[in-house]
N, C-alpha and C positions, 0 to 999 in steps of 0.2 A: 220874692222874683226872681229867678236864674237869668238875672240880667243880660250875662253875656251871651245865656244860649237862645236868650230872645230878640238879641242885637243879629245872631249871627243867621236866624229864621229869618228873620227880616230880611238882615242882607240880602240872603240867598235867593229869596222869596221875589223881591226888586230885581234882584239881577239877575236871575234865570226867568221872570218876563216879560223883561225887556229884550233879553238871548232870543229867547224863543218866539218874539214877535219880529224880534229885526232877523232869523232862520225862515219863517214861512214869507216876508217879503223877497227872503232873498231868492227862495224856491218858486216863487211864483215868476219873479224876473225872470229865472233861468227856462221854465217852462213856457212864459211867453216868449221868451228868445227862441226856442226851438222849433217853439209854431212856427212861428216869422220865420225861422231860416227853412222849412219845410215850403213855406208857400212862396219863397222867395222875394220876400218884402224888406231884406235887411239894408240898412243904408248906408251909402259908397263909403269907404275909408272908415267904416266899423271894425269892429273884431270879429272874425270868423272863425268858427271853431267846429269841426266834422263831426260828423254822428256820435262817432266812439268816446271824441271829447265832452260833449256836452251830454251825455249818458254820464262819463265818469264823476260830472260836477253837480248831477242832478243827485247822486249816490251820495257824494260827498254832504252835499246837503240836507238827504236826509238823517245822513249819522248825528253831525250835528242840533239836526234835529231833535234827534234821540238825546244827544248828551246833554240840552237845552231843557228839555221835558224833564230827565232825572235831575238835575238842581234846582226846578221850580217844583216837581217833589218833595226833595231833599228840605230845602228851605219852606213849605208850607206844614211837613210832619213837624219838622225843629219847630217851628213860631206854633203851630198847635200842642206841642206837648207841654212847650213852658207854660204857656199860659193855662193848662188842664194842672200842671202840676203845681201851682198857684193858686187854684181854685182847690185843689186836695188839700193844699195849707190851711189856705183859710176855714172849711170844713173843719179840722181837725181842731183848730186853735178854737170854734164858735161850740162846739157840739163837748168839748172835751173838757 
C-alpha cells in the first residue's frame, strides 16, 4: 500500500473535516451576530461591528469555508485513490 499517500489522505480528510466544521460554526455565529445587531440585541460592552465590517467578515468566512471544503475533498480523493490503488495491486496478484 502506498502508506504515505494513505496517511496524507487520511490527515487531510480529518483536518479538512475539522476545519470545515469550524468554518461553518464561525459563519453561523457571524450570522447570529448580524441578526442580533440588526435587532438591537447586542450585550453591553461587546464588540460592535458596523454593517460593512459584518459583510466583510461573512465574505471572509465563506472564502475560508471554500478552502476547507477543498482540503476535505483533496483528502477524500487522496484517501480513496490509495485504497483503490491497493485493491488493483491485490487483484493483479490474485488473477495473474
